[in-house]
SEMITOR-693644 format. One record per residue (C-alpha): residue number from 1; residue in one letter; z, x, y. Coordinates in nm, 3 decimals. Example, Ala and Ser with C-alpha at 12.3 -4.5 7.8 and 13.67 -1.06 7.14 Angstrom:
<voros>
(voro 1,"A",(0.780,1.230,-0.450)) (voro 2,"S",(0.714,1.367,-0.106)) 
</voros>
This chain:
<voros>
(voro 1,"X",(18.360,0.477,5.073)) (voro 2,"X",(18.664,0.296,5.330)) (voro 3,"X",(18.792,0.127,5.004)) (voro 4,"X",(18.814,0.455,4.835)) (voro 5,"X",(18.943,0.702,5.213)) (voro 6,"X",(19.223,0.434,5.186)) (voro 7,"X",(19.325,0.453,4.808)) (voro 8,"X",(19.313,0.873,4.844)) (voro 9,"X",(19.499,0.851,5.087)) (voro 10,"X",(19.750,0.566,4.984)) (voro 11,"X",(19.803,0.789,4.672)) (voro 12,"X",(19.857,1.069,4.817)) (voro 13,"X",(20.184,0.885,4.984)) (voro 14,"X",(20.230,0.868,4.567)) (voro 15,"X",(20.671,0.975,4.462)) (voro 16,"X",(20.731,1.026,4.074)) (voro 17,"X",(20.993,1.048,3.944)) (voro 18,"X",(21.066,1.212,3.600)) (voro 19,"X",(21.301,0.932,3.410)) (voro 20,"X",(21.611,1.047,3.160)) (voro 21,"X",(21.338,0.844,2.835)) (voro 22,"X",(21.087,1.116,2.944)) (voro 23,"X",(20.825,0.920,3.111)) (voro 24,"X",(20.745,0.920,3.477)) (voro 25,"X",(20.722,0.623,3.746)) (voro 26,"X",(20.599,0.625,4.037)) (voro 27,"X",(20.505,0.398,4.326)) (voro 28,"X",(20.367,0.397,4.704)) (voro 29,"X",(20.675,0.323,4.881)) (voro 30,"X",(20.542,0.118,5.179)) (voro 31,"X",(20.312,-0.054,4.959)) (voro 32,"X",(20.549,-0.313,4.783)) (voro 33,"X",(20.525,-0.390,4.445)) (voro 34,"X",(20.241,-0.088,4.365)) (voro 35,"X",(20.477,0.119,4.113)) (voro 36,"X",(20.410,0.219,3.736)) (voro 37,"X",(20.603,0.369,3.442)) (voro 38,"X",(20.421,0.591,3.218)) (voro 39,"X",(20.496,0.918,2.911)) (voro 40,"X",(20.344,1.103,3.108)) (voro 41,"X",(20.256,1.236,3.431)) (voro 42,"X",(19.887,1.207,3.464)) (voro 43,"X",(19.878,0.856,3.291)) (voro 44,"X",(20.154,0.732,3.552)) (voro 45,"X",(19.898,0.839,3.806)) (voro 46,"X",(19.646,0.682,3.707)) (voro 47,"X",(19.782,0.354,3.605)) (voro 48,"X",(19.958,0.403,3.945)) (voro 49,"X",(19.639,0.409,4.122)) (voro 50,"X",(19.521,0.098,3.917)) (voro 51,"X",(19.797,-0.123,3.997)) (voro 52,"X",(19.703,-0.006,4.418)) (voro 53,"X",(19.350,-0.113,4.327)) (voro 54,"X",(19.411,-0.476,4.193)) (voro 55,"X",(19.688,-0.445,4.477)) (voro 56,"X",(19.444,-0.439,4.736)) (voro 57,"X",(19.190,-0.673,4.589)) (voro 58,"X",(19.449,-0.971,4.574)) (voro 59,"X",(19.616,-0.861,4.855)) (voro 60,"X",(19.189,-0.938,5.027)) (voro 61,"X",(19.091,-1.236,4.846)) (voro 62,"X",(19.463,-1.374,4.972)) (voro 63,"X",(19.436,-1.266,5.302)) (voro 64,"X",(19.723,-1.109,5.268)) (voro 65,"X",(19.811,-0.795,5.543)) (voro 66,"X",(19.764,-0.479,5.440)) (voro 67,"X",(19.906,-0.186,5.564)) (voro 68,"X",(19.676,0.105,5.732)) (voro 69,"X",(19.647,0.427,5.534)) (voro 70,"X",(19.653,0.723,5.766)) (voro 71,"X",(19.439,0.469,6.072)) (voro 72,"X",(19.252,0.294,5.757)) (voro 73,"X",(19.225,-0.093,5.783)) (voro 74,"X",(19.081,-0.290,5.538)) (voro 75,"X",(19.070,-0.658,5.601)) (voro 76,"X",(18.833,-0.954,5.503)) (voro 77,"X",(18.612,-1.117,5.765)) (voro 78,"X",(18.507,-1.436,5.785)) (voro 79,"X",(18.137,-1.519,5.874)) (voro 80,"X",(18.105,-1.850,6.016)) 
</voros>
């Protein structure tokens, strides 16, 4: 549930822009490297969420910091 809440909070911060070629560009400004480009706005949203999920998994796997979203924090806790 916490992961789902984090993804929803991050997606609420997304910005979208229609480009000159008619495609859509989306990004989550507070998360460097999380962006998408697609032919429709809905496809762009789906691609952006997929990019966000991949970014979260990569960050957690590599113990990179993940900025909090709406008070939700994600981190790996190592058990000895």
